[in-house]
C-alpha positions as CSV (number, residue, x, y, z in Angstrom):
1,M,-16.7,27.3,-31.0
2,R,-18.0,30.3,-29.2
3,Q,-15.7,32.9,-27.5
4,F,-16.4,34.4,-24.1
5,D,-14.9,36.9,-21.8
6,A,-14.7,37.3,-18.0
7,L,-17.2,40.2,-18.0
8,E,-19.8,37.9,-19.6
9,I,-19.3,34.9,-17.3
10,A,-17.9,36.0,-13.9
11,P,-20.8,38.1,-12.5
12,E,-23.4,35.3,-13.0
13,L,-21.1,32.6,-11.8
14,L,-19.9,34.4,-8.7
15,A,-23.5,35.3,-7.8
16,W,-24.4,31.6,-8.1
17,Y,-21.4,30.6,-6.0
18,D,-22.4,33.0,-3.2
19,R,-25.7,31.2,-2.9
20,H,-24.6,27.6,-3.5
21,R,-20.9,27.2,-2.5
22,R,-20.0,23.9,-1.0
23,D,-19.0,23.7,2.6
24,L,-15.6,21.9,2.5
25,P,-13.2,21.4,5.4
26,W,-10.4,23.2,3.7
27,R,-12.4,26.1,2.3
28,A,-12.4,29.4,4.2
29,K,-15.8,30.7,5.3
30,P,-17.2,33.8,3.5
31,G,-15.3,36.8,4.6
32,E,-12.4,34.8,6.2
33,P,-8.9,34.8,4.7
34,A,-7.8,31.5,3.3
35,D,-4.9,29.6,4.9
36,P,-2.3,28.8,2.3
37,Y,-1.3,25.6,4.2
38,R,-4.8,24.2,4.1
39,V,-5.2,25.2,0.5
40,W,-2.0,23.5,-0.5
41,L,-2.6,20.4,1.5
42,S,-6.1,19.9,0.1
43,E,-5.0,20.5,-3.5
44,I,-2.3,17.9,-3.2
45,M,-4.7,15.4,-1.6
46,L,-7.4,16.1,-4.2
47,Q,-5.2,15.1,-7.2
48,Q,-6.6,11.9,-8.7
49,T,-8.9,11.6,-5.6
50,T,-12.5,12.5,-4.9
51,V,-13.7,15.2,-2.4
52,A,-15.7,12.6,-0.5
53,T,-12.5,10.5,0.0
54,V,-10.2,13.4,1.0
55,G,-12.4,14.9,3.8
56,S,-11.4,12.5,6.5
57,Y,-7.8,12.4,5.5
58,F,-7.6,16.2,5.5
59,R,-9.0,16.4,9.0
60,G,-6.7,13.7,10.2
61,F,-3.6,15.4,8.8
62,L,-4.6,18.7,10.4
63,E,-5.1,17.1,13.8
64,R,-1.7,15.6,13.7
65,W,0.1,18.4,11.8
66,P,-1.8,21.6,12.1
67,T,0.9,23.7,10.5
68,V,3.5,23.4,7.8
69,D,6.2,23.4,10.4
70,A,4.6,20.5,12.2
71,L,4.4,18.5,9.0
72,A,8.0,19.3,8.1
73,A,9.1,17.9,11.4
74,A,7.2,14.7,11.0
75,D,8.9,11.4,10.2
76,L,8.3,10.4,6.5
77,D,7.1,7.0,7.6
78,E,4.4,8.6,9.7
79,V,3.3,10.7,6.7
80,L,3.2,7.7,4.3
81,H,1.3,5.7,6.9
82,A,-1.3,8.5,7.3
83,W,-1.5,8.7,3.5
84,Q,-2.6,5.1,3.0
85,G,-5.7,4.9,0.9
86,L,-5.1,8.1,-1.1
87,G,-2.7,6.3,-3.5
88,Y,0.0,7.9,-5.7
89,Y,2.5,7.8,-2.9
90,A,5.0,10.0,-4.7
91,R,2.6,12.8,-3.8
92,A,3.0,12.0,-0.1
93,R,6.8,12.0,-0.4
94,N,6.7,15.3,-2.3
95,L,4.3,16.7,0.3
96,H,6.8,16.1,3.0
97,K,9.7,17.5,1.0
98,C,7.6,20.6,0.1
99,A,6.7,21.1,3.8
100,K,10.4,21.0,4.7
101,A,11.2,23.5,1.9
102,V,8.4,26.0,3.0
103,A,9.4,25.6,6.7
104,A,12.9,26.7,5.7
105,L,11.6,30.0,4.2
106,P,11.3,33.2,6.3
107,G,8.3,32.9,8.6
108,S,7.5,29.4,7.1
109,R,5.3,31.3,4.5
110,F,4.2,29.8,1.2
111,P,5.3,31.9,-1.8
112,D,2.6,33.9,-3.3
113,T,3.6,33.7,-7.0
114,E,3.1,30.8,-9.4
115,E,6.8,30.8,-10.5
116,A,8.1,30.5,-6.9
117,L,5.5,27.8,-6.0
118,R,6.4,25.7,-9.0
119,A,10.0,25.6,-7.8
120,L,8.8,23.6,-4.7
121,P,8.7,19.8,-4.7
122,G,5.4,18.3,-6.0
123,I,3.8,21.6,-7.1
124,G,3.0,21.8,-10.8
125,V,1.1,24.3,-12.9
126,Y,-2.4,23.4,-11.6
127,T,-1.5,23.4,-7.9
128,A,0.6,26.6,-8.2
129,A,-2.3,28.4,-9.8
130,A,-4.8,27.1,-7.3
131,V,-2.8,28.2,-4.3
132,V,-2.1,31.7,-5.8
133,A,-5.8,32.2,-6.7
134,I,-7.5,30.6,-3.6
135,A,-5.0,31.4,-0.9
136,F,-3.8,34.8,-2.1
137,D,-6.7,35.9,-4.3
138,R,-4.5,36.7,-7.2
139,R,-5.5,36.2,-10.8
140,A,-4.4,32.8,-12.0
141,T,-5.9,30.2,-14.4
142,V,-7.0,27.2,-12.4
143,V,-7.9,24.2,-14.6
144,D,-8.8,20.8,-13.3
145,G,-11.1,18.2,-14.8
146,N,-14.2,20.0,-13.7
147,V,-13.1,23.3,-15.2
148,E,-12.1,21.5,-18.5
149,R,-15.6,20.1,-18.7
150,V,-17.4,23.4,-18.0
151,V,-15.2,25.3,-20.5
152,A,-15.6,22.7,-23.2
153,R,-19.3,22.8,-22.9
154,L,-19.6,26.6,-22.7
155,G,-17.6,27.0,-25.9
156,A,-18.8,23.7,-27.6
157,V,-15.3,22.6,-28.0
158,E,-15.5,19.3,-29.8
159,A,-11.8,18.4,-30.3
160,P,-10.9,15.5,-28.0
161,L,-8.8,15.4,-24.9
162,P,-6.0,15.3,-24.2
163,K,-4.8,17.2,-27.2
164,V,-7.3,20.0,-26.7
165,K,-6.1,20.8,-23.2
166,P,-4.0,23.9,-24.2
167,E,-7.1,25.3,-26.0
168,L,-9.3,24.7,-23.0
169,R,-6.7,26.3,-20.7
170,A,-6.6,29.4,-23.0
171,L,-10.4,29.7,-22.9
172,A,-10.3,29.4,-19.1
173,A,-7.7,32.1,-18.9
174,D,-10.0,34.4,-20.9
175,L,-12.8,33.8,-18.5
176,T,-10.8,34.4,-15.3
177,P,-11.7,37.8,-13.8
178,D,-9.3,40.2,-12.0
179,R,-11.8,40.5,-9.1
180,R,-12.3,37.5,-6.8
181,P,-10.2,35.1,-8.9
182,G,-10.1,32.6,-5.9
183,D,-13.8,32.5,-5.6
184,F,-14.1,32.2,-9.3
185,A,-11.8,29.2,-9.5
186,Q,-13.8,27.5,-6.7
187,A,-17.1,28.4,-8.4
188,M,-16.0,26.8,-11.6
189,M,-15.0,23.6,-9.7
190,D,-18.3,23.6,-7.8
191,L,-20.2,24.1,-11.0
192,G,-18.5,21.1,-12.6
193,A,-18.8,18.9,-9.5
194,T,-22.5,19.6,-8.8
195,V,-24.3,20.9,-11.9
196,C,-22.2,20.5,-15.0
197,T,-21.6,16.8,-14.2
198,P,-20.0,14.3,-16.6
199,R,-23.3,12.5,-17.1
200,S,-26.8,13.9,-17.1
201,P,-25.7,17.6,-16.5
202,H,-28.3,19.6,-14.6
203,C,-28.6,22.4,-17.3
204,D,-31.9,23.6,-15.7
205,R,-29.9,24.6,-12.6
206,C,-26.9,26.1,-14.3
207,P,-26.4,29.9,-14.0
208,L,-24.7,29.9,-17.4
209,S,-27.2,27.7,-19.4
210,D,-28.4,30.6,-21.5
211,I,-25.0,31.3,-22.9
212,C,-23.8,27.6,-23.1
213,A,-23.0,26.8,-26.7
214,A,-23.1,23.0,-26.1
215,R,-26.5,23.1,-24.5
216,A,-27.8,25.2,-27.5
217,A,-26.4,22.5,-29.8
218,G,-27.8,19.7,-27.8
219,I,-24.3,18.1,-27.3
220,A,-23.5,19.1,-23.7
221,E,-23.5,15.6,-22.3
222,S,-21.1,14.4,-25.0
223,L,-18.4,17.0,-24.1
224,P,-15.6,17.0,-23.5
225,R,-14.7,14.3,-26.0
226,R,-11.8,12.0,-25.4
227,A,-9.5,10.1,-27.7
228,P,-9.8,6.3,-27.4
229,K,-7.6,5.0,-24.6
230,K,-4.8,2.6,-25.4
231,A,-5.0,-0.8,-23.8
232,K,-2.9,-1.0,-20.6
233,P,0.0,-3.4,-20.8
234,V,0.3,-6.3,-18.3
235,R,3.4,-6.6,-16.1
236,R,4.2,-9.6,-14.1
237,G,6.4,-10.5,-11.2
238,V,6.9,-12.7,-8.1
239,A,6.4,-11.7,-4.4
240,F,8.3,-13.6,-1.8
241,W,6.5,-14.5,1.4
242,A,9.2,-15.3,3.9
243,V,7.9,-16.5,7.3
244,R,10.1,-16.8,10.4
245,G,9.5,-19.5,13.0
246,D,7.5,-17.2,15.2
247,G,5.2,-16.3,12.3
248,A,6.8,-12.9,11.5
249,V,7.0,-12.0,7.8
250,L,9.9,-10.3,6.1
251,L,9.1,-6.8,4.8
252,R,11.4,-4.3,3.1
253,R,11.4,-0.7,2.0
254,R,11.2,0.1,-1.7
255,A,13.7,2.5,-3.3
256,E,12.9,6.1,-2.7
257,E,12.6,6.9,-6.4
258,G,10.1,5.3,-8.7
259,L,6.7,3.7,-8.3
260,L,5.6,3.3,-4.7
261,G,8.9,4.8,-3.7
262,G,9.7,4.7,0.0
263,M,6.8,2.4,0.8
264,M,7.1,-1.0,2.5
265,E,6.6,-4.2,0.5
266,V,6.6,-7.9,0.6
267,P,10.0,-8.4,-1.3
268,S,9.3,-8.9,-5.0
269,S,11.1,-9.3,-8.3
270,P,11.1,-6.5,-10.9
271,W,7.7,-6.1,-12.6
272,R,8.1,-6.7,-16.3
273,E,5.9,-7.3,-19.4
274,G,5.8,-10.8,-20.7
275,H,5.4,-14.2,-19.1
276,T,6.9,-14.8,-15.6
277,D,9.8,-17.3,-15.4
278,N,9.5,-18.3,-11.8
279,G,12.9,-20.1,-11.9
280,G,14.8,-17.1,-13.2
281,L,13.0,-14.8,-10.8
282,L,14.2,-16.8,-7.8
283,D,17.4,-14.8,-8.3
284,H,15.5,-11.9,-6.7
285,A,14.4,-13.8,-3.6
286,P,15.4,-12.0,-0.4
287,V,16.8,-15.3,1.0
288,A,18.7,-17.3,-1.5
289,D,18.7,-20.7,0.0
290,A,15.2,-20.9,1.4
291,D,12.8,-23.6,0.3
292,W,10.5,-21.5,-1.9
293,R,7.2,-23.0,-2.9
294,L,4.6,-21.6,-5.2
295,L,1.2,-20.6,-3.8
296,P,-1.9,-21.2,-5.9
297,G,-3.6,-18.2,-7.6
298,L,-2.5,-14.7,-8.6
299,V,-2.6,-11.3,-7.0
300,S,-3.9,-8.7,-9.5
301,H,-3.8,-4.9,-9.3
302,T,-4.2,-2.0,-11.7
303,F,-2.1,1.1,-11.7
304,T,-2.6,4.2,-13.8
305,H,-0.5,2.9,-16.7
306,F,-0.5,-0.8,-16.4
307,H,-2.0,-4.0,-15.0
308,L,0.0,-6.1,-12.6
309,E,-0.1,-9.8,-11.9
310,L,2.0,-11.2,-9.1
311,T,2.5,-14.9,-8.2
312,V,3.5,-15.5,-4.6
313,M,6.2,-17.8,-3.5
314,A,6.4,-18.7,0.2
315,A,9.1,-20.1,2.5
316,R,9.0,-20.8,6.2
317,D,11.5,-21.2,9.0
318,V,13.9,-18.7,7.5
319,E,14.9,-16.9,10.8
320,D,18.4,-18.4,10.8
321,R,19.2,-17.8,7.2
322,A,21.6,-15.1,6.1
323,G,20.9,-12.2,3.8
324,A,17.3,-11.4,4.8
325,A,17.5,-7.6,4.6
326,G,14.4,-5.8,5.9
327,V,12.2,-6.0,8.9
328,W,10.4,-8.9,10.5
329,C,6.8,-8.1,11.3
330,L,3.9,-10.3,12.7
331,P,0.8,-10.1,10.6
332,D,-1.1,-8.4,13.4
333,A,1.3,-5.5,13.2
334,F,1.2,-4.9,9.5
335,G,-0.9,-1.8,10.1
336,E,2.1,-0.1,11.7
337,Y,3.8,0.1,8.3
338,A,2.9,2.0,5.1
339,L,2.0,-0.9,2.9
340,P,0.5,0.1,-0.5
341,T,-2.8,-1.5,-1.6
342,V,-1.1,-4.0,-3.9
343,M,1.0,-5.3,-1.0
344,K,-2.0,-5.5,1.2
345,K,-3.5,-7.8,-1.4
346,V,-0.3,-9.9,-1.4
347,C,-0.6,-10.2,2.4
348,R,-4.2,-11.2,2.3
349,H,-3.6,-13.8,-0.5
350,A,-0.7,-15.4,1.4
351,L,-2.5,-15.4,4.7
352,D,-5.6,-16.9,3.1
353,Q,-3.5,-19.7,1.6
354,A,-1.6,-20.3,4.9
355,N,-5.0,-20.7,6.7
356,G,-6.4,-23.0,4.1
357,P,-5.4,-26.2,2.4
358,G,-3.6,-24.6,-0.5
359,L,-0.2,-23.7,1.1
360,L,2.3,-25.9,-0.7
361,L,4.9,-26.1,2.1
């Protein structure tokens, strides 16, 4: 593994960045100061999501909530609804909590140190470093997937992820200059996104190709290496499609904490590994004495750490039955609620069955 320092890397990379920097909606123009609110908002949105996907969401958020004070004053349901399609809804809840925390600070100003930023909801090591470097141009080590790939190739680091992450972070820290650290962080990200790509890297266009140890060894495309992934477990459950006489469907809000916290759902049983016992799971039905019937087929969805399979049970004419906690919503108005993707799949499945011959009611 080859060692580098900032004086060897930074000048070449910054010169390349000045010529080839991407024009992104959250990025300040050359010579303009960065807006901490825009930097923070974009970094939260970009976690686990692509730049191409985030652009329209970022513009939409800025149109509705142009300042951190405006976002703090928004209703959480509005924020969750606007977040639909970005996934990982805990980020949206923490985004709202963080906005409220910043709005309560003097001048509604974001802190300018990593330690103070990490004390805010939803801001971890990476986001704190990114905001400090990009928004305040202070030296901080910003390491995302693009930076890990660039550093692993520059130093020909062959140990696999994720165990090698601390080593890659230490190498990135050695490379980070005191001058223009924000531009350097964005240059590393741009290099990884456009030149030092996961497959078929464009080494002929890389400003650091002459000093890249992986290129010299002919192993650039194979780095960074990754440990074999464990098979994802399968969890199963039952969703309950309760239909009122006027066609409205029962929806309810999930608990604030946990997966999809605070989102709306078609009421469902707990999601557990193993085979589904539909009889036992009827204990979780939102209306105990309804005439529940099984719909054909399954709804499948994959989360980060597990696969989910849901069977759907349906009941109609439940408007006069007691114990139906939640809200009744006509299918045409589902878009007014923050339904996560898996629940949209449940809705499509149930509606398809209701419109076809398969509804066993």
